OpenMM code with the backbone's topology and positions (N, CA, C; nanometers):
from openmm import Vec3, app, unit

residues = "ALA LEU LEU ARG GLU MET LYS LEU ASP GLU GLU LYS LEU GLU ALA GLN MET GLU TYR ALA ARG TYR GLU GLN GLU THR GLU ILE LEU ARG GLU GLN LEU ARG GLN ARG GLU LEU ASP ARG GLU ARG GLN LYS ARG GLU TRP GLU LEU LYS GLU ARG GLN ALA GLU ASP GLN ARG ARG ALA ASP GLU GLU MET MET ARG ARG GLN GLN ASP ASP MET SER LEU ARG MET MET HIS GLN GLU ASP GLU LEU ARG ARG ARG GLN GLN GLU ASN ASN LEU PHE MET GLN GLU GLN ARG ALA PRO ALA SER GLY TYR GLU THR THR PRO ALA VAL PRO".split()
positions = [
    Vec3(7.1561, 4.3093, 10.7456),
    Vec3(7.1988, 4.4130, 10.8431),
    Vec3(7.3502, 4.4229, 10.8486),
    Vec3(7.4211, 4.3120, 10.8300),
    Vec3(7.5654, 4.3155, 10.8353),
    Vec3(7.6167, 4.3966, 10.7177),
    Vec3(7.5582, 4.3728, 10.5996),
    Vec3(7.5951, 4.4465, 10.4859),
    Vec3(7.5769, 4.5962, 10.5026),
    Vec3(7.4621, 4.6278, 10.5588),
    Vec3(7.4354, 4.7712, 10.5812),
    Vec3(7.5316, 4.8336, 10.6806),
    Vec3(7.5656, 4.7578, 10.7874),
    Vec3(7.6655, 4.8052, 10.8808),
    Vec3(7.7977, 4.8207, 10.8230),
    Vec3(7.8416, 4.7216, 10.7283),
    Vec3(7.9673, 4.7364, 10.6640),
    Vec3(7.9708, 4.8504, 10.5684),
    Vec3(7.8584, 4.8746, 10.5075),
    Vec3(7.8449, 4.9900, 10.4098),
    Vec3(7.8589, 5.1258, 10.4828),
    Vec3(7.7945, 5.1279, 10.6053),
    Vec3(7.8010, 5.2414, 10.6900),
    Vec3(7.9398, 5.2698, 10.7418),
    Vec3(8.0074, 5.1601, 10.7834),
    Vec3(8.1491, 5.1750, 10.8246),
    Vec3(8.2377, 5.2163, 10.7112),
    Vec3(8.2106, 5.1712, 10.5923),
    Vec3(8.2898, 5.2124, 10.4782),
    Vec3(8.2691, 5.3531, 10.4459),
    Vec3(8.1438, 5.4085, 10.4554),
    Vec3(8.1184, 5.5457, 10.4307),
    Vec3(8.1866, 5.6331, 10.5413),
    Vec3(8.1888, 5.5853, 10.6657),
    Vec3(8.2545, 5.6586, 10.7705),
    Vec3(8.4050, 5.6692, 10.7432),
    Vec3(8.4583, 5.5506, 10.7040),
    Vec3(8.6047, 5.5474, 10.6711),
    Vec3(8.6337, 5.6354, 10.5562),
    Vec3(8.5509, 5.6434, 10.4545),
    Vec3(8.5788, 5.7275, 10.3383),
    Vec3(8.5691, 5.8798, 10.3828),
    Vec3(8.4710, 5.9067, 10.4700),
    Vec3(8.4551, 6.0469, 10.5175),
    Vec3(8.5787, 6.0814, 10.6060),
    Vec3(8.6305, 5.9943, 10.6865),
    Vec3(8.7476, 6.0198, 10.7630),
    Vec3(8.8681, 6.0398, 10.6818),
    Vec3(8.8806, 5.9655, 10.5673),
    Vec3(8.9949, 5.9776, 10.4769),
    Vec3(8.9846, 6.1096, 10.4033),
    Vec3(8.8628, 6.1425, 10.3683),
    Vec3(8.8455, 6.2740, 10.2916),
    Vec3(8.8819, 6.3881, 10.3872),
    Vec3(8.8378, 6.3771, 10.5133),
    Vec3(8.8695, 6.4857, 10.6085),
    Vec3(9.0196, 6.4893, 10.6319),
    Vec3(9.0899, 6.3726, 10.6414),
    Vec3(9.2337, 6.3686, 10.6634),
    Vec3(9.2998, 6.4370, 10.5438),
    Vec3(9.2534, 6.4065, 10.4170),
    Vec3(9.3138, 6.4717, 10.2992),
    Vec3(9.2942, 6.6200, 10.3054),
    Vec3(9.1775, 6.6622, 10.3410),
    Vec3(9.1468, 6.8105, 10.3571),
    Vec3(9.2391, 6.8710, 10.4591),
    Vec3(9.2573, 6.8031, 10.5736),
    Vec3(9.3463, 6.8598, 10.6776),
    Vec3(9.4854, 6.8699, 10.6263),
    Vec3(9.5327, 6.7671, 10.5520),
    Vec3(9.6669, 6.7603, 10.4998),
    Vec3(9.6867, 6.8796, 10.4015),
    Vec3(9.5945, 6.8887, 10.3089),
    Vec3(9.6010, 6.9997, 10.2111),
    Vec3(9.6060, 7.1374, 10.2832),
    Vec3(9.5197, 7.1448, 10.3790),
    Vec3(9.5146, 7.2764, 10.4565),
    Vec3(9.6491, 7.3068, 10.5232),
    Vec3(9.7112, 7.2010, 10.5864),
    Vec3(9.8396, 7.2204, 10.6461),
    Vec3(9.9472, 7.2535, 10.5433),
    Vec3(9.9455, 7.1913, 10.4277),
    Vec3(10.0393, 7.2238, 10.3248),
    Vec3(10.0248, 7.3718, 10.2757),
    Vec3(9.8978, 7.4123, 10.2555),
    Vec3(9.8743, 7.5521, 10.2158),
    Vec3(9.9192, 7.6483, 10.3292),
    Vec3(9.8974, 7.6103, 10.4504),
    Vec3(9.9472, 7.7011, 10.5659),
    Vec3(10.0956, 7.7130, 10.5603),
    Vec3(10.1650, 7.6003, 10.5435),
    Vec3(10.3127, 7.6020, 10.5378),
    Vec3(10.3634, 7.6839, 10.4161),
    Vec3(10.2982, 7.6727, 10.3018),
    Vec3(10.3346, 7.7516, 10.1874),
    Vec3(10.3140, 7.8992, 10.2145),
    Vec3(10.2066, 7.9333, 10.2799),
    Vec3(10.1796, 8.0714, 10.3169),
    Vec3(10.2850, 8.1235, 10.4138),
    Vec3(10.3175, 8.0414, 10.5088),
    Vec3(10.4155, 8.0807, 10.6101),
    Vec3(10.5540, 8.1029, 10.5390),
    Vec3(10.5910, 8.0188, 10.4428),
    Vec3(10.7130, 8.0297, 10.3694),
    Vec3(10.7103, 8.1594, 10.2845),
    Vec3(10.5998, 8.1889, 10.2201),
    Vec3(10.5839, 8.3094, 10.1415),
    Vec3(10.6025, 8.4319, 10.2300),
    Vec3(10.5384, 8.4270, 10.3460),
    Vec3(10.5471, 8.5439, 10.4413),
    Vec3(10.6952, 8.5634, 10.4833),
    Vec3(10.7623, 8.4569, 10.5128),
    Vec3(10.9040, 8.4601, 10.5555),
    Vec3(10.9860, 8.5175, 10.4397),
    Vec3(10.9592, 8.4766, 10.3200),
    Vec3(11.0292, 8.5232, 10.2009),
    Vec3(11.0083, 8.6699, 10.1829),
    Vec3(10.8822, 8.7056, 10.2019),
    Vec3(10.8465, 8.8521, 10.1798),
    Vec3(10.9144, 8.9425, 10.2793),
    Vec3(10.9189, 8.8865, 10.4092),
    Vec3(10.9894, 8.9680, 10.5211),
    Vec3(11.1393, 8.9735, 10.4865),
    Vec3(11.2002, 8.8630, 10.4408),
    Vec3(11.3381, 8.8627, 10.4043),
    Vec3(11.3675, 8.9666, 10.2890),
    Vec3(11.2863, 8.9647, 10.1896),
    Vec3(11.2937, 9.0604, 10.0796),
    Vec3(11.2831, 9.2042, 10.1330),
    Vec3(11.1870, 9.2231, 10.2230),
    Vec3(11.1672, 9.3615, 10.2766),
    Vec3(11.2905, 9.4053, 10.3542),
    Vec3(11.3470, 9.3136, 10.4369),
    Vec3(11.4714, 9.3471, 10.5086),
    Vec3(11.5838, 9.3773, 10.4141),
    Vec3(11.6004, 9.3017, 10.3088),
    Vec3(11.7054, 9.3310, 10.2091),
    Vec3(11.6826, 9.4608, 10.1435),
    Vec3(11.5640, 9.4941, 10.1090),
    Vec3(11.5362, 9.6183, 10.0430),
    Vec3(11.5647, 9.7359, 10.1350),
    Vec3(11.5258, 9.7220, 10.2646),
    Vec3(11.5530, 9.8268, 10.3626),
    Vec3(11.7054, 9.8435, 10.3846),
    Vec3(11.7735, 9.7390, 10.3859),
    Vec3(11.9251, 9.7391, 10.4016),
    Vec3(11.9847, 9.8122, 10.2860),
    Vec3(11.9388, 9.7755, 10.1632),
    Vec3(11.9937, 9.8468, 10.0409),
    Vec3(11.9589, 9.9947, 10.0427),
    Vec3(11.8400, 10.0288, 10.0885),
    Vec3(11.7998, 10.1665, 10.1001),
    Vec3(11.8916, 10.2397, 10.1984),
    Vec3(11.9202, 10.1768, 10.3150),
    Vec3(12.0072, 10.2396, 10.4097),
    Vec3(12.1496, 10.2613, 10.3637),
    Vec3(12.1936, 10.1554, 10.2884),
    Vec3(12.3283, 10.1642, 10.2293),
    Vec3(12.3358, 10.2741, 10.1211),
    Vec3(12.2330, 10.2805, 10.0431),
    Vec3(12.2351, 10.3860, 9.9410),
    Vec3(12.2272, 10.5222, 10.0034),
    Vec3(12.1542, 10.5405, 10.1125),
    Vec3(12.1408, 10.6739, 10.1811),
    Vec3(12.2749, 10.7008, 10.2454),
    Vec3(12.3359, 10.6008, 10.3104),
    Vec3(12.4694, 10.6263, 10.3743),
    Vec3(12.5781, 10.6645, 10.2720),
    Vec3(12.5713, 10.5951, 10.1513),
    Vec3(12.6681, 10.6308, 10.0480),
    Vec3(12.6430, 10.7686, 9.9952),
    Vec3(12.5137, 10.8101, 9.9808),
    Vec3(12.4783, 10.9449, 9.9361),
    Vec3(12.5345, 11.0465, 10.0329),
    Vec3(12.5141, 11.0212, 10.1652),
    Vec3(12.5652, 11.1170, 10.2577),
    Vec3(12.7220, 11.1213, 10.2582),
    Vec3(12.7838, 11.0060, 10.2455),
    Vec3(12.9283, 11.0056, 10.2357),
    Vec3(12.9840, 11.0822, 10.1155),
    Vec3(12.9151, 11.0659, 10.0014),
    Vec3(12.9518, 11.1362, 9.8849),
    Vec3(12.9363, 11.2841, 9.8992),
    Vec3(12.8213, 11.3241, 9.9622),
    Vec3(12.7983, 11.4658, 9.9793),
    Vec3(12.9064, 11.5283, 10.0792),
    Vec3(12.9388, 11.4558, 10.1815),
    Vec3(13.0409, 11.4939, 10.2711),
    Vec3(13.1780, 11.5085, 10.2056),
    Vec3(13.2145, 11.4147, 10.1252),
    Vec3(13.3399, 11.4189, 10.0533),
    Vec3(13.3433, 11.5347, 9.9619),
    Vec3(13.2344, 11.5576, 9.8848),
    Vec3(13.2201, 11.6736, 9.7941),
    Vec3(13.2383, 11.8043, 9.8731),
    Vec3(13.1704, 11.8133, 9.9850),
    Vec3(13.1756, 11.9354, 10.0649),
    Vec3(13.3202, 11.9640, 10.1165),
    Vec3(13.3860, 11.8568, 10.1585),
    Vec3(13.5307, 11.8717, 10.2020),
    Vec3(13.6177, 11.9128, 10.0844),
    Vec3(13.5894, 11.8483, 9.9705),
    Vec3(13.6737, 11.8825, 9.8553),
    Vec3(13.6537, 12.0375, 9.8170),
    Vec3(13.5289, 12.0788, 9.8194),
    Vec3(13.4952, 12.2192, 9.7910),
    Vec3(13.5595, 12.3106, 9.8937),
    Vec3(13.5473, 12.2717, 10.0188),
    Vec3(13.6152, 12.3557, 10.1237),
    Vec3(13.7666, 12.3618, 10.1057),
    Vec3(13.8293, 12.2465, 10.0780),
    Vec3(13.9727, 12.2404, 10.0479),
    Vec3(14.0043, 12.3303, 9.9312),
    Vec3(13.9295, 12.3248, 9.8272),
    Vec3(13.9538, 12.3996, 9.7074),
    Vec3(13.9432, 12.5480, 9.7351),
    Vec3(13.8423, 12.5852, 9.8112),
    Vec3(13.8190, 12.7271, 9.8465),
    Vec3(13.9355, 12.7760, 9.9285),
    Vec3(13.9779, 12.6950, 10.0234),
    Vec3(14.0981, 12.7295, 10.1059),
    Vec3(14.2262, 12.7470, 10.0251),
    Vec3(14.2467, 12.6573, 9.9360),
    Vec3(14.3633, 12.6734, 9.8427),
    Vec3(14.3564, 12.7945, 9.7606),
    Vec3(14.2358, 12.8204, 9.7080),
    Vec3(14.2236, 12.9421, 9.6269),
    Vec3(14.2494, 13.0708, 9.7139),
    Vec3(14.2018, 13.0718, 9.8300),
    Vec3(14.2211, 13.1890, 9.9205),
    Vec3(14.3685, 13.2045, 9.9442),
    Vec3(14.4421, 13.0889, 9.9760),
    Vec3(14.5870, 13.0995, 9.9927),
    Vec3(14.6554, 13.1513, 9.8723),
    Vec3(14.6174, 13.0981, 9.7588),
    Vec3(14.6820, 13.1425, 9.6332),
    Vec3(14.6541, 13.2887, 9.6098),
    Vec3(14.5325, 13.3394, 9.6333),
    Vec3(14.5044, 13.4776, 9.6184),
    Vec3(14.5833, 13.5602, 9.7146),
    Vec3(14.5967, 13.5169, 9.8353),
    Vec3(14.6796, 13.5892, 9.9358),
    Vec3(14.8227, 13.5956, 9.8919),
    Vec3(14.8714, 13.4793, 9.8385),
    Vec3(15.0152, 13.4781, 9.7928),
    Vec3(15.0312, 13.5673, 9.6710),
    Vec3(14.9397, 13.5729, 9.5831),
    Vec3(14.9447, 13.6596, 9.4698),
    Vec3(14.9410, 13.8080, 9.5098),
    Vec3(14.8607, 13.8464, 9.6023),
    Vec3(14.8596, 13.9783, 9.6508),
    Vec3(14.9878, 14.0200, 9.7235),
    Vec3(15.0453, 13.9257, 9.7957),
    Vec3(15.1724, 13.9516, 9.8622),
    Vec3(15.2795, 13.9730, 9.7605),
    Vec3(15.2818, 13.8879, 9.6583),
    Vec3(15.3908, 13.9064, 9.5551),
    Vec3(15.3707, 14.0360, 9.4759),
    Vec3(15.2431, 14.0649, 9.4521),
    Vec3(15.2161, 14.1951, 9.3857),
    Vec3(15.2672, 14.3151, 9.4658),
    Vec3(15.2443, 14.3100, 9.5970),
    Vec3(15.2912, 14.4183, 9.6858),
    Vec3(15.4402, 14.4199, 9.6860),
    Vec3(15.5074, 14.3068, 9.6930),
    Vec3(15.6518, 14.2998, 9.6884),
    Vec3(15.7011, 14.3604, 9.5588),
    Vec3(15.6370, 14.3217, 9.4504),
    Vec3(15.6798, 14.3725, 9.3171),
    Vec3(15.6593, 14.5240, 9.3130),
    Vec3(15.5497, 14.5776, 9.3646),
    Vec3(15.5214, 14.7215, 9.3608),
    Vec3(15.6349, 14.7923, 9.4466),
    Vec3(15.6636, 14.7388, 9.5588),
    Vec3(15.7760, 14.7990, 9.6407),
    Vec3(15.9007, 14.7957, 9.5652),
    Vec3(15.9310, 14.6887, 9.4978),
    Vec3(16.0614, 14.6761, 9.4285),
    Vec3(16.0656, 14.7790, 9.3121),
    Vec3(15.9496, 14.7915, 9.2459),
    Vec3(15.9469, 14.8895, 9.1332),
    Vec3(15.9649, 15.0313, 9.1865),
    Vec3(15.9019, 15.0612, 9.2989),
    Vec3(15.9177, 15.1967, 9.3571),
    Vec3(16.0593, 15.2263, 9.3932),
    Vec3(16.1245, 15.1227, 9.4530),
    Vec3(16.2641, 15.1292, 9.4876),
    Vec3(16.3522, 15.1570, 9.3686),
    Vec3(16.3250, 15.0910, 9.2583),
    Vec3(16.4040, 15.1044, 9.1365),
    Vec3(16.3874, 15.2451, 9.0783),
    Vec3(16.2696, 15.3083, 9.0884),
    Vec3(16.2513, 15.4398, 9.0384),
    Vec3(16.3237, 15.5458, 9.1229),
    Vec3(16.3190, 15.5279, 9.2525),
    Vec3(16.3799, 15.6258, 9.3421),
    Vec3(16.5289, 15.6099, 9.3466),
    Vec3(16.6119, 15.7139, 9.3579),
    Vec3(16.7550, 15.7049, 9.3668),
    Vec3(16.8007, 15.6367, 9.4973),
    Vec3(16.9117, 15.5848, 9.4976),
    Vec3(16.9630, 15.5023, 9.6034),
    Vec3(16.9817, 15.5888, 9.7281),
    Vec3(17.0279, 15.7202, 9.7122),
    Vec3(17.0572, 15.8067, 9.8245),
    Vec3(16.9334, 15.8685, 9.8829),
    Vec3(16.8236, 15.8619, 9.8175),
    Vec3(16.7010, 15.9166, 9.8723),
    Vec3(16.6672, 16.0511, 9.8096),
    Vec3(16.7578, 16.1173, 9.7336),
    Vec3(16.7253, 16.2423, 9.6683),
    Vec3(16.7929, 16.2459, 9.5285),
    Vec3(16.7440, 16.3169, 9.4363),
    Vec3(16.7997, 16.3182, 9.2996),
    Vec3(16.9188, 16.4124, 9.2934),
    Vec3(17.0198, 16.3755, 9.2210),
    Vec3(17.1356, 16.4601, 9.2007),
    Vec3(17.1185, 16.5419, 9.0748),
    Vec3(17.1619, 16.6649, 9.0850),
    Vec3(17.1572, 16.7544, 8.9671),
    Vec3(17.3010, 16.7862, 8.9303),
    Vec3(17.3267, 16.8054, 8.8085),
    Vec3(17.4694, 16.8396, 8.7683),
    Vec3(17.4970, 16.9799, 8.8203),
    Vec3(17.6253, 16.9963, 8.8644),
    Vec3(17.6690, 17.1243, 8.9169),
    Vec3(17.6738, 17.2283, 8.8070),
    Vec3(17.6265, 17.3527, 8.8436),
    Vec3(17.6203, 17.4611, 8.7400),
    Vec3(17.7413, 17.5523, 8.7724),
    Vec3(17.8297, 17.5825, 8.6719),
    Vec3(17.9426, 17.6755, 8.7005),
    Vec3(17.9156, 17.8183, 8.7142),
] * unit.nanometer
topology = app.Topology()
chain = topology.addChain("A")
for resn in residues:
    res = topology.addResidue(resn, chain)
    for name in ("N", "CA", "C"):
        topology.addAtom(name, app.Element.getBySymbol(name[0]), res)
């Protein structure tokens, strides 16, 4: 009877040890899963940050390009206005050169 009781206690102890190993392995797996989930969330945040930065950079580039185009258009308009003004001045100058200084043409006196 004593041997049987010792054998029964030994089996109980082995079962408890097996259960403890199972619990420990389960806890290790839970911790690994938790770490993976944390890592996945970190990677997701990093990806979202990079996406936002890329979008912000794209917008900044578009705005800079738009401003440059606006500046160039404005410069071209000023240059065209300046060219027209100079052409008008040149036309007036040429008209003045063709007309006599007194405002009417002189003809030689006929005897």
